[in-house]
N, C-alpha and C positions, 0 to 999 in steps of 0.2 A: 437207860437204861434197853434197849429194842425194846422195838413190838413183840412180844412173842408170835407164828401166828397161828389167825383162830380158825380150822378145815372141815368145821360143821356146817354140812349140806343148807347151802342156800334161794327160795325161788327166783330169786333174780336181784341184783346190787347196780346201784350208779354213781360212776365214776369223773371229778368233774375234772381235774388231771392226766395225764397218765400214767397208766394204773403203775400199781407196781408190788410187784410179788411175793410172796419167801420162798427160797432161794431153795431152804424141806423141802416143800409143799409149791409146789409152782399154779395149782392151782389155786390157792388162799390168797385172795384182794389182802391189803395191807388197809389200804388208803381209801375205801366206801363211802360215801357221802349218805347214801342212802342204799336200807335193805328190806329186800319184799324179801314177808311171808306167807304166800296160800297152804293155810291151817287149818290137817283135818281133827276129829272125833281123837285122834291115834298120836299126832303132835301138840298139837293142844297143848302139855304142862312141859312136853321141851321146848316151846316157842314164845311162852310166855311167861317163865322162869330160868332156864337154864337157860336161852339162846340172846337175852334181855341179860344176862348179867357177864354176857363171854363177852356182848358187841359193844359193851356200856366201855370198855376199856380201847374202847378202836377212838383215837383221839381225834381224826375226819367224819366221824360220824354223824350226822344231822336228826336221819331221821330214821326209827324205822315203826314200817307198815304190817302189821299183821292181817291176812282180808280172811275171813270166811270160807268156804267150800260149801257150804253150802244152804246159807243168806243173805243177806244184802247189806252186811257190816264191813268194815274196814278200823281196825286200833289203827289210834296211832299216839310213837311214842317220842318227842320230841327233844333238844338239845335247846 
């Protein structure tokens, strides 16, 4: 089954291979290896729950980094 595009805004991403984009949503990368989010109070729940659940469906994803905007904290989720 083809991978469904995930159209959730991300702060930054890293792709090792040539980028693959969804045909229906050309801004959506299908093969990110690392996704980075800068989280704020208003986005914390979305970044920790909704996006984490969605991003786990990306086969190429190896790391998801959450960076706090107001203190020196980085959370790292790794496959």
